[in-house]
C-alpha positions as a Python dict, from the first residue, in 0.01 Angstrom:
ca = {
    (1, 'M'): (0, 0, 0),
    (2, 'T'): (-315, 14, 215),
    (3, 'F'): (-284, 4, 592),
    (4, 'E'): (-463, -334, 596),
    (5, 'K'): (-183, -488, 389),
    (6, 'R'): (81, -313, 598),
    (7, 'Q'): (-81, -445, 914),
    (8, 'L'): (-101, -799, 774),
    (9, 'E'): (266, -789, 669),
    (10, 'L'): (360, -669, 1017),
    (11, 'G'): (162, -958, 1167),
    (12, 'N'): (338, -1204, 939),
    (13, 'S'): (678, -1070, 1044),
    (14, 'L'): (590, -1108, 1409),
    (15, 'R'): (467, -1464, 1350),
    (16, 'E'): (796, -1554, 1180),
    (17, 'L'): (991, -1415, 1474),
    (18, 'R'): (775, -1610, 1717),
    (19, 'T'): (822, -1943, 1538),
    (20, 'A'): (1195, -1882, 1484),
    (21, 'A'): (1228, -1832, 1859),
    (22, 'G'): (1087, -2180, 1919),
    (23, 'F'): (729, -2096, 2008),
    (24, 'V'): (543, -2346, 1790),
    (25, 'T'): (196, -2213, 1863),
    (26, 'G'): (54, -1874, 1945),
    (27, 'K'): (-89, -2024, 2263),
    (28, 'D'): (259, -2118, 2384),
    (29, 'F'): (382, -1768, 2315),
    (30, 'A'): (81, -1609, 2483),
    (31, 'E'): (143, -1810, 2800),
    (32, 'R'): (508, -1698, 2801),
    (33, 'I'): (425, -1327, 2788),
    (34, 'G'): (101, -1339, 2990),
    (35, 'W'): (-142, -1257, 2709),
    (36, 'L'): (-456, -1423, 2589),
    (37, 'A'): (-395, -1652, 2292),
    (38, 'S'): (-669, -1468, 2103),
    (39, 'K'): (-468, -1144, 2124),
    (40, 'V'): (-163, -1308, 1967),
    (41, 'S'): (-384, -1453, 1693),
    (42, 'R'): (-547, -1118, 1614),
    (43, 'I'): (-210, -944, 1590),
    (44, 'E'): (-54, -1210, 1369),
    (45, 'N'): (-356, -1216, 1138),
    (46, 'G'): (-369, -839, 1098),
    (47, 'R'): (-695, -789, 1286),
    (48, 'T'): (-549, -592, 1578),
    (49, 'L'): (-276, -331, 1570),
    (50, 'L'): (-39, -376, 1862),
    (51, 'S'): (83, -90, 2078),
    (52, 'D'): (444, 22, 2123),
    (53, 'A'): (451, -156, 2458),
    (54, 'D'): (316, -473, 2299),
    (55, 'L'): (586, -461, 2032),
    (56, 'T'): (854, -420, 2297),
    (57, 'T'): (717, -719, 2489),
    (58, 'W'): (709, -928, 2172),
    (59, 'C'): (1062, -840, 2063),
    (60, 'L'): (1208, -905, 2407),
    (61, 'A'): (1032, -1242, 2431),
    (62, 'V'): (1176, -1359, 2096),
    (63, 'A'): (1517, -1195, 2155),
    (64, 'A'): (1486, -992, 1835),
    (65, 'P'): (1806, -807, 1733),
    (66, 'A'): (1805, -430, 1776),
    (67, 'K'): (1799, -377, 1399),
    (68, 'V'): (1494, -600, 1356),
    (69, 'T'): (1317, -426, 1644),
    (70, 'A'): (1383, -86, 1486),
    (71, 'E'): (1250, -207, 1150),
    (72, 'L'): (935, -335, 1317),
    (73, 'R'): (884, -2, 1491),
    (74, 'D'): (912, 172, 1155),
    (75, 'S'): (657, -70, 1010),
    (76, 'L'): (422, -7, 1300),
    (77, 'L'): (454, 368, 1246),
    (78, 'G'): (380, 324, 876),
    (79, 'V'): (60, 134, 952),
    (80, 'R'): (-55, 405, 1192),
    (81, 'L'): (17, 684, 944),
    (82, 'E'): (-181, 508, 672),
    (83, 'R'): (-468, 431, 911),
    (84, 'D'): (-487, 791, 1030),
    (85, 'R'): (-486, 938, 679),
    (86, 'W'): (-865, 909, 662),
    (87, 'K'): (-901, 1082, 999),
    (88, 'R'): (-683, 1368, 878),
    (89, 'Q'): (-901, 1406, 572),
    (90, 'L'): (-1215, 1423, 786),
    (91, 'R'): (-1059, 1691, 1003),
    (92, 'Q'): (-1055, 1906, 691),
    (93, 'G'): (-1426, 1844, 631),
    (94, 'H'): (-1618, 1625, 389),
    (95, 'T'): (-1605, 1830, 69),
    (96, 'A'): (-1262, 1716, -44),
    (97, 'R'): (-1364, 1352, 6),
    (98, 'Q'): (-1669, 1401, -214),
    (99, 'R'): (-1459, 1555, -491),
    (100, 'A'): (-1208, 1270, -476),
    (101, 'E'): (-1487, 1012, -493),
    (102, 'A'): (-1635, 1192, -794),
    (103, 'V'): (-1306, 1157, -981),
    (104, 'S'): (-1288, 784, -905),
    (105, 'E'): (-1649, 727, -1010),
    (106, 'Q'): (-1603, 918, -1333),
    (107, 'A'): (-1309, 691, -1420),
    (108, 'A'): (-1492, 367, -1338),
    (109, 'S'): (-1698, 173, -1589),
    (110, 'H'): (-1880, -41, -1332),
    (111, 'I'): (-2008, 107, -1005),
    (112, 'T'): (-2171, -97, -728),
    (113, 'M'): (-2302, 50, -403),
    (114, 'V'): (-2436, -171, -123),
    (115, 'E'): (-2579, -28, 201),
    (116, 'F'): (-2797, -160, 482),
    (117, 'F'): (-2813, 136, 717),
    (118, 'V'): (-2819, 447, 498),
    (119, 'V'): (-2918, 535, 142),
    (120, 'P'): (-2598, 534, -70),
    (121, 'G'): (-2449, 879, -124),
    (122, 'L'): (-2464, 842, -500),
    (123, 'V'): (-2846, 855, -492),
    (124, 'Q'): (-2912, 1082, -193),
    (125, 'T'): (-3128, 1392, -215),
    (126, 'P'): (-2967, 1719, -99),
    (127, 'D'): (-3167, 1729, 226),
    (128, 'Y'): (-3096, 1365, 307),
    (129, 'A'): (-2724, 1419, 235),
    (130, 'R'): (-2731, 1725, 460),
    (131, 'A'): (-2863, 1516, 748),
    (132, 'V'): (-2594, 1251, 689),
    (133, 'F'): (-2310, 1505, 679),
    (134, 'D'): (-2437, 1682, 993),
    (135, 'L'): (-2438, 1351, 1180),
    (136, 'A'): (-2090, 1263, 1056),
    (137, 'A'): (-1945, 1604, 1145),
    (138, 'E'): (-2082, 1576, 1497),
    (139, 'L'): (-1959, 1219, 1545),
    (140, 'H'): (-1606, 1283, 1417),
    (141, 'E'): (-1587, 1638, 1552),
    (142, 'S'): (-1483, 1749, 1205),
    (143, 'P'): (-1539, 2092, 1049),
    (144, 'S'): (-1900, 2145, 945),
    (145, 'D'): (-1873, 2212, 571),
    (146, 'T'): (-2214, 2061, 508),
    (147, 'G'): (-2325, 2307, 240),
    (148, 'D'): (-2018, 2256, 23),
    (149, 'A'): (-2015, 1881, 89),
    (150, 'V'): (-2379, 1847, -20),
    (151, 'R'): (-2313, 2038, -341),
    (152, 'A'): (-2009, 1819, -414),
    (153, 'R'): (-2211, 1503, -346),
    (154, 'I'): (-2489, 1612, -579),
    (155, 'R'): (-2236, 1686, -853),
    (156, 'R'): (-2107, 1328, -809),
    (157, 'Q'): (-2447, 1208, -924),
    (158, 'E'): (-2383, 1318, -1281),
    (159, 'V'): (-2241, 968, -1336),
    (160, 'L'): (-2591, 827, -1286),
    (161, 'Y'): (-2683, 959, -1629),
    (162, 'D'): (-2375, 832, -1810),
    (163, 'T'): (-2515, 551, -2024),
    (164, 'G'): (-2163, 418, -2082),
    (165, 'K'): (-2146, 300, -1722),
    (166, 'T'): (-2306, 5, -1547),
    (167, 'I'): (-2439, 105, -1207),
    (168, 'E'): (-2580, -116, -932),
    (169, 'I'): (-2751, 27, -625),
    (170, 'L'): (-2848, -233, -367),
    (171, 'V'): (-2998, -129, -34),
    (172, 'G'): (-3148, -308, 260),
    (173, 'E'): (-3507, -217, 341),
    (174, 'S'): (-3371, -116, 680),
    (175, 'A'): (-3183, 171, 515),
    (176, 'L'): (-3513, 300, 379),
    (177, 'R'): (-3679, 288, 720),
    (178, 'Y'): (-3419, 428, 960),
    (179, 'P'): (-3525, 784, 1051),
    (180, 'I'): (-3183, 949, 1036),
    (181, 'C'): (-3362, 1260, 907),
    (182, 'P'): (-3706, 1420, 942),
    (183, 'Q'): (-3991, 1220, 788),
    (184, 'P'): (-4057, 1470, 505),
    (185, 'V'): (-3691, 1442, 403),
    (186, 'L'): (-3703, 1063, 415),
    (187, 'R'): (-4021, 1056, 206),
    (188, 'A'): (-3860, 1279, -57),
    (189, 'Q'): (-3561, 1045, -60),
    (190, 'L'): (-3782, 741, -117),
    (191, 'D'): (-3961, 920, -399),
    (192, 'R'): (-3629, 993, -567),
    (193, 'L'): (-3538, 626, -554),
    (194, 'T'): (-3854, 530, -738),
    (195, 'N'): (-3764, 776, -1015),
    (196, 'L'): (-3403, 655, -1045),
    (197, 'A'): (-3519, 296, -1073),
    (198, 'G'): (-3637, 376, -1423),
    (199, 'L'): (-3290, 450, -1561),
    (200, 'P'): (-3210, 175, -1814),
    (201, 'H'): (-2842, 134, -1721),
    (202, 'L'): (-2903, 145, -1344),
    (203, 'R'): (-2986, -173, -1156),
    (204, 'F'): (-3177, -90, -838),
    (205, 'G'): (-3267, -347, -577),
    (206, 'V'): (-3391, -373, -220),
    (207, 'V'): (-3323, -659, 22),
    (208, 'P'): (-3653, -697, 212),
    (209, 'L'): (-3649, -723, 589),
    (210, 'D'): (-3832, -1056, 592),
    (211, 'V'): (-3601, -1259, 366),
    (212, 'P'): (-3324, -1491, 492),
    (213, 'L'): (-2986, -1328, 441),
    (214, 'P'): (-2725, -1533, 254),
    (215, 'T'): (-2441, -1367, 444),
    (216, 'V'): (-2392, -1142, 746),
    (217, 'T'): (-2270, -809, 611),
    (218, 'M'): (-2184, -572, 894),
    (219, 'H'): (-2112, -268, 678),
    (220, 'G'): (-2187, -115, 343),
    (221, 'Y'): (-1932, -97, 65),
    (222, 'G'): (-1869, 31, -284),
    (223, 'I'): (-1702, -143, -578),
    (224, 'L'): (-1546, 62, -856),
    (225, 'D'): (-1429, -183, -1122),
    (226, 'D'): (-1166, -390, -934),
    (227, 'T'): (-1141, -186, -614),
    (228, 'V'): (-1360, -212, -304),
    (229, 'T'): (-1401, 70, -54),
    (230, 'V'): (-1542, 5, 292),
    (231, 'E'): (-1616, 299, 521),
    (232, 'I'): (-1649, 210, 887),
    (233, 'N'): (-1679, 434, 1191),
    (234, 'H'): (-1311, 503, 1248),
    (235, 'T'): (-1155, 469, 905),
    (236, 'E'): (-1189, 384, 539),
    (237, 'I'): (-1058, 57, 399),
    (238, 'T'): (-949, 15, 38),
    (239, 'V'): (-939, -342, -92),
    (240, 'S'): (-760, -427, -416),
    (241, 'D'): (-634, -782, -359),
    (242, 'P'): (-806, -993, -630),
    (243, 'E'): (-917, -1264, -386),
    (244, 'D'): (-1067, -1010, -147),
    (245, 'V'): (-1238, -821, -429),
    (246, 'D'): (-1380, -1149, -556),
    (247, 'L'): (-1521, -1214, -208),
    (248, 'Y'): (-1714, -886, -223),
    (249, 'H'): (-1841, -974, -569),
    (250, 'R'): (-1967, -1308, -437),
    (251, 'I'): (-2134, -1138, -142),
    (252, 'T'): (-2301, -893, -380),
    (253, 'E'): (-2426, -1170, -607),
    (254, 'R'): (-2579, -1355, -313),
    (255, 'L'): (-2748, -1040, -189),
    (256, 'W'): (-2892, -978, -535),
    (257, 'D'): (-3035, -1330, -524),
    (258, 'T'): (-3244, -1229, -220),
    (259, 'A'): (-3331, -878, -338),
    (260, 'V'): (-3633, -754, -527),
    (261, 'E'): (-3557, -532, -822),
    (262, 'G'): (-3728, -359, -1111),
    (263, 'A'): (-4103, -313, -1065),
    (264, 'A'): (-4099, -517, -743),
    (265, 'A'): (-3838, -287, -585),
    (266, 'T'): (-4032, 21, -692),
    (267, 'A'): (-4348, -128, -542),
    (268, 'L'): (-4171, -195, -213),
    (269, 'V'): (-4045, 163, -192),
    (270, 'R'): (-4387, 303, -283),
    (271, 'G'): (-4537, 83, -13),
    (272, 'L'): (-4309, 252, 241),
    (273, 'L'): (-4413, 590, 104),
    (274, 'N'): (-4781, 508, 141),
    (275, 'G'): (-4746, 329, 471),
}
């Protein structure tokens, strides 16, 4: 079970305790314990993970039995362990993550990558990937295994030439403009994208900067068949609930509606190269 589901289940349990104790609304409960109502709402809806002190306050306010309190503490610990798994992986460097992603991509029949701030790893050049890994290692203070990680990422790209797969690469124009690497490296990356756009089983599109967005997407994501992976600054989120996966499919479809693809996408990228 992912930590998001664990956190949501914990929030549901706390809500049930609150209502059983006679607090009809989260606002009533918040006033009783001196919190903002928004904090209670975020905890109950799985958007904020409460602290040990918060859990103690909650359990005392609802007069939870000792056994229930202990079970909730175990649940809270489980959520933290699952959440921190990604951090532990990063502390070992990025190479192992790249190898694991390669296995998942090889097993998938449909691969979708959507990014607005960086070129997706599946189509990065070695030098561009090196810049990305160096930035990530510095940010997370993780071991710098950039050379091995780059080689593992490039080996992942073998799936691009597997004609038995359907692959969608959708990027925001912003991702093609941000100078996260030296200009010569960025130009080489753009040139690679124009070459990949010619693969018959690969759908490549760019969401131009000057088109109205159909949705506000605050992060990139990948979809492998019926599983969505979202990597944010402090963790990685895996989504497998059918309703949530369907949401990401709908978001992707709407973004494709605003994107340029085929010859138009290639022309846009070449325009950036020649600009």
